[in-house]
Structures are given as C-alpha cells and as structure tokens.
ROSE-4610 file (N, C-alpha, C; in Angstrom, 1 decimal, always signed):
// ROSE-4610
residu = [M/M/M/V/V/V/K/K/K/A/A/A/L/L/L/H/H/H/A/A/A/A/A/A/D/D/D/I/I/I/E/E/E/V/V/V/I/I/I/L/L/L/D/D/D/V/V/V/V/V/V/Y/Y/Y/N/N/N/H/H/H/T/T/T/A/A/A/E/E/E/G/G/G/D/D/D/E/E/E/K/K/K/G/G/G/P/P/P/T/T/T/F/F/F/S/S/S/F/F/F/R/R/R/G/G/G/F/F/F/D/D/D/S/S/S/S/S/S/V/V/V/Y/Y/Y/Y/Y/Y/I/I/I/M/M/M/S/S/S/E/E/E/D/D/D/R/R/R/K/K/K/H/H/H/Y/Y/Y/M/M/M/N/N/N/F/F/F/S/S/S/G/G/G/C/C/C/G/G/G/N/N/N/T/T/T/L/L/L/N/N/N/G/G/G/T/T/T/H/H/H/S/S/S/V/V/V/V/V/V/R/R/R/R/R/R/M/M/M/I/I/I/L/L/L/D/D/D/S/S/S/L/L/L/H/H/H/F/F/F/W/W/W/V/V/V/E/E/E/K/K/K/M/M/M/H/H/H/V/V/V/D/D/D/G/G/G/F/F/F/R/R/R/F/F/F/D/D/D/L/L/L/A/A/A/S/S/S/I/I/I/L/L/L/S/S/S/R/R/R/D/D/D/E/E/E/V/V/V/G/G/G/R/R/R/P/P/P/M/M/M/L/L/L/S/S/S/P/P/P/P/P/P/T/T/T/L/L/L/W/W/W/S/S/S/I/I/I/D/D/D/T/T/T/D/D/D/P/P/P/I/I/I/L/L/L/S/S/S/P/P/P/V/V/V/K/K/K/L/L/L/I/I/I/A/A/A/E/E/E/A/A/A/W/W/W/D/D/D/A/A/A/G/G/G/G/G/G/V/V/V/I/I/I/S/S/S/S/S/S/W/W/W/Q/Q/Q/F/F/F/S/S/S/R/R/R/A/A/A/T/T/T/L/L/L/A/A/A]
num = [1/1/1/2/2/2/3/3/3/4/4/4/5/5/5/6/6/6/7/7/7/8/8/8/9/9/9/10/10/10/11/11/11/12/12/12/13/13/13/14/14/14/15/15/15/16/16/16/17/17/17/18/18/18/19/19/19/20/20/20/21/21/21/22/22/22/23/23/23/24/24/24/25/25/25/26/26/26/27/27/27/28/28/28/29/29/29/30/30/30/31/31/31/32/32/32/33/33/33/34/34/34/35/35/35/36/36/36/37/37/37/38/38/38/39/39/39/40/40/40/41/41/41/42/42/42/43/43/43/44/44/44/45/45/45/46/46/46/47/47/47/48/48/48/49/49/49/50/50/50/51/51/51/52/52/52/53/53/53/54/54/54/55/55/55/56/56/56/57/57/57/58/58/58/59/59/59/60/60/60/61/61/61/62/62/62/63/63/63/64/64/64/65/65/65/66/66/66/67/67/67/68/68/68/69/69/69/70/70/70/71/71/71/72/72/72/73/73/73/74/74/74/75/75/75/76/76/76/77/77/77/78/78/78/79/79/79/80/80/80/81/81/81/82/82/82/83/83/83/84/84/84/85/85/85/86/86/86/87/87/87/88/88/88/89/89/89/90/90/90/91/91/91/92/92/92/93/93/93/94/94/94/95/95/95/96/96/96/97/97/97/98/98/98/99/99/99/100/100/100/101/101/101/102/102/102/103/103/103/104/104/104/105/105/105/106/106/106/107/107/107/108/108/108/109/109/109/110/110/110/111/111/111/112/112/112/113/113/113/114/114/114/115/115/115/116/116/116/117/117/117/118/118/118/119/119/119/120/120/120/121/121/121/122/122/122/123/123/123/124/124/124/125/125/125/126/126/126/127/127/127/128/128/128/129/129/129/130/130/130/131/131/131/132/132/132/133/133/133/134/134/134/135/135/135/136/136/136/137/137/137/138/138/138/139/139/139/140/140/140/141/141/141/142/142/142/143/143/143/144/144/144/145/145/145/146/146/146/147/147/147]
x = [+131.8/+132.9/+134.0/+134.1/+134.8/+134.6/+133.9/+133.6/+134.9/+134.8/+135.4/+136.8/+137.4/+138.3/+138.9/+138.8/+138.7/+139.0/+138.3/+138.1/+139.9/+140.5/+141.3/+142.7/+142.1/+143.3/+144.0/+142.7/+143.4/+142.6/+143.3/+142.1/+141.4/+140.3/+139.6/+139.8/+140.7/+140.7/+140.1/+138.9/+138.1/+138.4/+138.3/+139.0/+137.6/+138.0/+136.7/+137.2/+136.2/+136.4/+135.2/+136.0/+134.7/+135.6/+136.6/+136.9/+136.2/+135.0/+134.2/+133.1/+132.7/+131.6/+131.3/+130.9/+130.9/+129.8/+129.5/+128.7/+129.7/+130.5/+131.7/+131.6/+131.8/+131.8/+130.4/+130.3/+129.0/+128.4/+128.5/+127.9/+127.4/+128.1/+127.9/+126.7/+126.5/+124.9/+124.8/+123.5/+122.9/+122.1/+123.0/+122.2/+122.6/+123.5/+123.6/+123.3/+124.4/+124.2/+124.0/+124.2/+123.8/+122.6/+121.7/+120.2/+120.1/+120.7/+119.9/+120.2/+121.9/+122.2/+123.8/+124.0/+125.5/+126.0/+125.6/+126.5/+126.8/+126.1/+125.9/+127.6/+127.2/+127.8/+129.1/+129.5/+130.6/+131.6/+133.1/+133.1/+133.6/+132.6/+132.1/+133.1/+133.2/+134.0/+133.1/+134.1/+133.1/+131.6/+131.9/+130.2/+129.4/+129.6/+129.0/+128.2/+129.3/+128.7/+129.5/+130.6/+131.6/+132.3/+132.2/+132.8/+134.5/+134.6/+136.5/+137.0/+137.7/+138.3/+139.9/+139.7/+140.9/+141.4/+140.0/+140.2/+140.8/+140.5/+141.5/+139.6/+138.3/+137.3/+136.2/+137.1/+135.3/+134.8/+134.8/+134.0/+134.8/+134.5/+135.6/+134.2/+134.2/+133.1/+133.6/+132.8/+132.9/+132.7/+134.0/+133.8/+133.8/+133.6/+134.0/+132.2/+131.5/+130.1/+129.7/+128.7/+128.2/+127.8/+126.9/+126.2/+126.9/+127.8/+128.9/+129.6/+129.9/+130.5/+130.2/+128.3/+127.3/+128.0/+127.5/+127.7/+128.2/+129.7/+131.0/+131.5/+130.8/+130.6/+130.4/+128.9/+127.4/+128.2/+128.8/+129.2/+130.4/+131.6/+132.5/+132.0/+131.0/+130.5/+129.6/+128.9/+128.0/+129.6/+130.5/+131.1/+131.9/+132.0/+133.0/+132.2/+131.1/+130.2/+129.4/+128.5/+128.2/+128.4/+129.9/+130.5/+132.0/+132.2/+133.6/+134.6/+134.4/+136.2/+136.8/+138.4/+139.8/+139.9/+139.7/+140.4/+139.8/+140.1/+140.3/+141.3/+141.2/+142.3/+141.1/+141.5/+140.7/+141.7/+140.9/+141.4/+141.7/+142.9/+143.0/+142.4/+142.8/+142.0/+142.5/+143.8/+143.9/+142.9/+141.7/+140.5/+139.9/+140.2/+139.3/+140.1/+141.0/+141.8/+141.1/+140.5/+140.3/+138.9/+138.5/+137.3/+136.9/+135.7/+134.6/+134.7/+135.8/+136.5/+137.6/+137.9/+139.0/+140.8/+140.4/+141.7/+142.4/+143.5/+143.7/+143.8/+143.2/+143.0/+144.2/+144.3/+145.5/+144.3/+143.3/+142.2/+140.9/+141.6/+140.2/+138.8/+137.7/+136.3/+136.3/+136.3/+135.7/+137.5/+138.4/+139.5/+139.9/+139.3/+139.9/+138.3/+137.3/+136.0/+136.6/+137.3/+137.3/+137.9/+139.3/+140.4/+139.9/+138.8/+138.5/+137.2/+136.7/+135.7/+135.8/+134.7/+135.6/+135.4/+134.2/+134.3/+135.2/+135.5/+136.6/+138.5/+138.4/+139.9/+140.6/+140.2/+140.8/+140.9/+140.5/+140.6/+142.1/+142.3/+143.5/+143.1/+143.7/+143.4/+144.8/+144.2/+145.1/+144.9/+145.5/+145.7/+146.2/+146.0/+146.4/+146.5/+147.9/+147.8/+148.3/+147.2/+147.9/+146.3/+146.2/+145.4/+145.5/+145.2/+144.5/+145.6/+145.6/+145.2/+147.1/+147.9/+149.2/+149.0/+148.1/+148.0/+148.5/+149.3/+149.8/+149.6/+149.0/+148.5/+149.0/+149.2/+150.0/+149.7/+148.2/+148.0/+148.4/+149.6/+149.7/+151.0/+151.7/+152.6/+152.0/+150.7/+149.7/+149.5/+149.5/+148.5/+149.4/+150.0/+150.9/+150.3/+149.1/+148.1/+147.5/+147.8/+147.8/+148.7/+148.9/+150.2/+149.8]
y = [-10.7/-9.7/-10.9/-12.2/-13.7/-13.4/-13.5/-13.8/-12.3/-11.2/-10.0/-10.2/-10.6/-11.0/-11.9/-12.8/-14.3/-13.5/-12.6/-11.6/-11.1/-10.5/-10.1/-10.5/-12.1/-13.4/-13.0/-12.6/-12.7/-14.4/-15.2/-15.9/-15.7/-16.3/-16.0/-17.1/-16.8/-17.7/-17.3/-18.2/-17.4/-18.0/-16.7/-17.2/-17.8/-18.6/-19.6/-19.9/-19.8/-19.7/-21.0/-22.2/-23.3/-23.4/-23.1/-23.4/-22.9/-21.7/-21.2/-20.3/-19.8/-18.8/-17.6/-16.8/-15.3/-15.7/-16.6/-17.3/-16.9/-17.1/-17.5/-18.2/-18.1/-19.7/-19.8/-20.5/-20.9/-19.6/-18.5/-17.2/-16.4/-16.6/-15.6/-16.1/-15.2/-14.6/-16.0/-16.4/-17.3/-16.6/-17.1/-16.7/-17.3/-18.2/-19.1/-20.7/-21.4/-22.3/-23.4/-22.5/-22.9/-22.9/-22.1/-22.2/-23.9/-24.3/-25.4/-26.6/-27.0/-28.1/-28.1/-27.1/-27.5/-28.4/-29.3/-30.7/-31.4/-30.6/-31.5/-30.5/-29.0/-27.9/-27.4/-27.8/-27.5/-28.8/-28.9/-29.6/-28.7/-29.7/-29.4/-30.5/-29.6/-30.6/-31.6/-32.7/-33.8/-33.3/-33.0/-32.7/-32.2/-31.3/-31.0/-29.3/-28.7/-27.5/-26.4/-26.4/-25.8/-26.1/-24.7/-25.2/-25.5/-26.1/-26.3/-25.5/-24.4/-23.1/-23.6/-24.2/-24.4/-23.0/-22.8/-21.3/-20.0/-19.9/-18.7/-17.9/-18.0/-17.4/-17.5/-18.5/-19.1/-20.5/-20.8/-22.3/-22.6/-24.0/-25.0/-25.3/-25.4/-26.0/-27.5/-28.5/-29.8/-29.8/-30.5/-30.2/-31.9/-32.7/-34.3/-34.6/-34.3/-34.3/-34.3/-35.5/-35.5/-34.0/-33.7/-32.4/-31.1/-30.8/-30.0/-30.0/-31.6/-31.9/-31.5/-31.9/-31.9/-30.5/-29.7/-28.4/-27.6/-28.1/-27.5/-27.5/-28.9/-29.4/-28.9/-28.8/-28.0/-26.4/-25.8/-24.4/-24.3/-25.2/-25.4/-25.3/-26.5/-27.3/-25.4/-24.3/-23.5/-22.7/-22.7/-21.2/-22.0/-23.2/-23.5/-23.6/-23.8/-24.7/-23.3/-22.4/-21.3/-20.1/-19.8/-18.7/-19.0/-20.1/-20.0/-20.0/-19.6/-19.5/-20.3/-20.1/-21.1/-21.8/-21.3/-22.2/-21.6/-22.0/-21.3/-21.7/-21.1/-20.8/-21.4/-21.8/-22.5/-22.3/-20.6/-20.3/-21.6/-21.6/-22.7/-23.9/-24.5/-25.6/-26.8/-26.9/-28.1/-28.8/-27.8/-27.9/-28.9/-28.5/-29.8/-30.7/-31.2/-32.8/-33.2/-32.5/-32.8/-33.9/-34.5/-35.5/-34.5/-35.4/-34.7/-34.1/-34.5/-34.4/-32.9/-33.2/-31.9/-32.7/-34.2/-34.9/-34.9/-34.5/-34.7/-36.2/-36.1/-37.1/-37.8/-39.0/-39.5/-39.2/-39.6/-39.7/-39.1/-37.6/-36.4/-36.8/-37.0/-37.4/-36.0/-35.2/-33.9/-33.4/-33.3/-32.9/-34.0/-35.4/-36.4/-36.4/-36.0/-35.7/-34.8/-33.2/-32.5/-33.0/-33.5/-34.1/-35.4/-36.0/-37.2/-36.4/-35.1/-34.4/-34.8/-35.0/-34.7/-33.0/-32.5/-31.6/-30.2/-30.8/-29.8/-30.4/-31.6/-31.9/-31.1/-30.9/-30.0/-28.8/-27.9/-26.7/-26.4/-25.2/-24.9/-24.8/-25.8/-25.5/-25.0/-24.1/-23.3/-23.7/-24.5/-24.4/-23.8/-22.6/-22.2/-23.9/-24.2/-25.8/-25.7/-24.9/-24.8/-24.6/-24.8/-23.7/-23.8/-22.8/-22.5/-23.2/-24.7/-25.7/-26.0/-25.5/-26.1/-27.3/-27.9/-28.7/-28.0/-29.1/-28.3/-29.9/-29.4/-30.6/-31.1/-32.5/-33.4/-33.6/-33.0/-32.8/-31.6/-30.4/-29.6/-30.5/-31.4/-32.4/-33.5/-34.1/-35.1/-34.7/-33.5/-32.9/-31.8/-31.6/-31.1/-29.4/-29.7/-28.6/-28.2/-28.5/-28.0/-27.4/-26.4/-25.5/-25.0]
z = [+90.2/+90.6/+89.5/+90.1/+90.3/+88.5/+87.5/+85.5/+85.2/+86.3/+85.6/+86.2/+87.2/+87.6/+86.8/+86.4/+85.4/+84.0/+84.0/+82.3/+82.5/+83.2/+83.8/+84.2/+83.6/+84.5/+85.5/+86.6/+87.9/+88.1/+89.5/+90.1/+91.2/+91.6/+93.0/+94.1/+94.7/+96.0/+97.2/+97.8/+98.5/+100.0/+101.1/+102.3/+102.4/+103.4/+104.4/+105.7/+106.6/+107.8/+108.2/+108.7/+108.9/+110.6/+111.2/+112.6/+113.6/+114.1/+114.5/+114.4/+115.0/+114.8/+115.9/+115.3/+116.2/+117.6/+117.9/+119.4/+120.4/+120.1/+121.5/+122.5/+123.3/+124.2/+124.9/+126.2/+126.1/+126.3/+127.4/+127.6/+126.8/+125.5/+124.1/+124.2/+122.9/+122.2/+121.3/+121.3/+120.5/+119.2/+118.1/+117.0/+115.7/+116.0/+114.4/+115.1/+115.2/+115.4/+116.8/+117.6/+119.0/+119.1/+118.6/+118.7/+118.2/+116.6/+116.7/+117.4/+117.4/+118.6/+119.0/+120.0/+120.3/+120.0/+120.6/+120.8/+119.1/+118.2/+116.9/+116.0/+116.7/+115.7/+116.7/+117.6/+118.2/+119.0/+118.8/+120.3/+121.3/+122.4/+123.7/+124.5/+126.2/+127.3/+126.8/+128.1/+128.1/+129.1/+130.0/+130.9/+130.1/+128.4/+127.4/+128.2/+128.7/+129.3/+128.5/+128.2/+127.8/+127.0/+125.6/+124.7/+124.1/+123.8/+123.6/+122.8/+122.9/+122.6/+121.5/+120.6/+119.8/+118.8/+118.6/+117.4/+118.2/+119.8/+120.1/+119.9/+119.5/+119.4/+120.4/+121.3/+121.9/+121.8/+120.4/+120.1/+118.8/+118.5/+118.0/+116.9/+116.0/+115.1/+114.8/+115.3/+114.9/+113.4/+113.0/+111.5/+111.7/+112.4/+112.3/+112.1/+112.6/+112.1/+111.1/+111.1/+109.4/+109.1/+109.8/+109.8/+109.5/+110.0/+109.6/+108.5/+108.5/+107.0/+106.0/+105.5/+104.1/+104.6/+105.9/+105.4/+104.7/+105.5/+104.8/+103.3/+102.6/+101.2/+100.6/+100.8/+100.5/+100.2/+101.2/+100.5/+100.1/+99.8/+98.8/+97.4/+97.7/+95.9/+95.4/+96.5/+95.6/+95.5/+95.7/+95.5/+94.6/+93.8/+93.0/+91.5/+91.6/+90.8/+90.2/+91.3/+90.8/+90.5/+91.7/+91.9/+90.8/+90.6/+89.8/+90.1/+91.5/+91.9/+92.2/+92.5/+91.7/+92.9/+94.2/+95.0/+96.8/+97.6/+99.0/+100.4/+100.7/+101.7/+103.5/+103.5/+105.0/+106.6/+106.7/+108.1/+109.1/+110.4/+111.1/+110.2/+109.7/+108.8/+109.4/+111.0/+111.3/+111.9/+112.3/+113.5/+112.6/+111.7/+110.6/+110.6/+111.9/+111.8/+112.9/+114.0/+115.3/+115.1/+116.1/+116.5/+117.4/+117.6/+118.2/+119.9/+120.4/+121.5/+121.2/+120.5/+119.9/+119.9/+119.6/+119.7/+118.2/+117.7/+116.5/+115.7/+114.7/+113.8/+112.9/+112.6/+111.6/+110.4/+110.2/+108.4/+108.7/+109.2/+109.3/+108.0/+108.6/+107.5/+106.6/+107.4/+106.1/+105.4/+105.7/+105.0/+103.9/+103.8/+103.3/+102.5/+102.6/+101.8/+100.8/+101.3/+100.2/+99.4/+100.0/+99.2/+97.8/+98.6/+97.2/+96.7/+96.9/+96.2/+94.6/+93.7/+92.4/+92.6/+92.2/+92.3/+92.7/+94.4/+94.6/+94.8/+94.8/+94.8/+93.0/+92.6/+90.9/+91.7/+92.7/+92.7/+93.5/+93.4/+95.0/+96.0/+97.0/+98.2/+99.8/+100.1/+101.1/+102.3/+103.1/+104.9/+105.3/+106.3/+107.6/+108.4/+108.4/+108.8/+110.9/+111.2/+112.7/+113.4/+114.4/+115.5/+116.8/+117.8/+119.1/+120.1/+119.1/+120.4/+120.5/+119.4/+119.0/+118.0/+117.5/+116.5/+115.1/+114.5/+113.0/+112.2/+111.3/+111.0/+109.6/+109.9/+109.1/+107.6/+107.3/+106.3/+105.6/+106.0/+105.2/+104.5/+104.9/+103.6/+103.1/+103.3/+102.7/+101.1/+100.9/+99.5/+99.2/+97.9/+97.0/+96.6/+96.9/+96.5/+97.9/+99.0/+99.9/+101.3/+101.0/+101.5/+102.6]
C-alpha cells in the first residue's frame, strides 16, 4: 500500500498511539503490558495500586522507562525502514514528556531520542501537543517539524 501511494505521489503519515493501552485502569482486563509488569509500562500512583490517567483512557504508558522507550523507537524504526512511511502523527504526544510519576519534564528522554535518532529525525513528525492532564508540551515549539 505504501509503495502504491508513493507511486501516486502521496505521502504516508502513520497515526501512532504510544500514550495508553486498551487495558483501562487497575480494574480493566489483562491482555497486554499489564501482564508483564505494570510498574514498567504504566505511570502508577505513589502506592503503585492505581493507574494514572493522563490519556483519558484509564492508563498512561510510561514512555520514560527505558524498556518502553526502546519499544517505541523499535516500532518507529520498523515503520520507517521496513514499511517506508514518511512520518508519524503522535496521539497525545505530550504524555511522552511526563516522567515516571506523571510530572512534565523539560528534557524528556523519549522525545529527545526520537528527535536525535538518525533514522527518525529526517521523517515528518506531528505531535498532538496536549494530554488529558492539561499539559501542553513545550515540544510543540521546540522543533520546526513537530507541530
């Protein structure tokens, strides 16, 4: 499909959701990352019993954790290198600027990793620069191709 769209001079921007999963809050079903380790994959309350909900979907992915960051980067690399997409639109991208307890960070490692990655930095990057916790990311102003 991507090759056919490119042949017709149409760029492909993939909408990606790295801010939540379908598992909902702590009462939701277990069929994804919760089954591995909630404290790695999700932003949790201080008592580690409740999921923080900056996504409006019951949970928030912990993009700051190195395991989650690697998963995100590997996924993006696959779509660029193997599927040849031209860029990404990040759903609720400012969640990727939150730390492991949900505080906004000035230098979020996942966004810096994407921005400086030699495979990802040349592609188009579009950020939905807010989240359900009210954060408007400073990243919306920091990179010309991130809008």
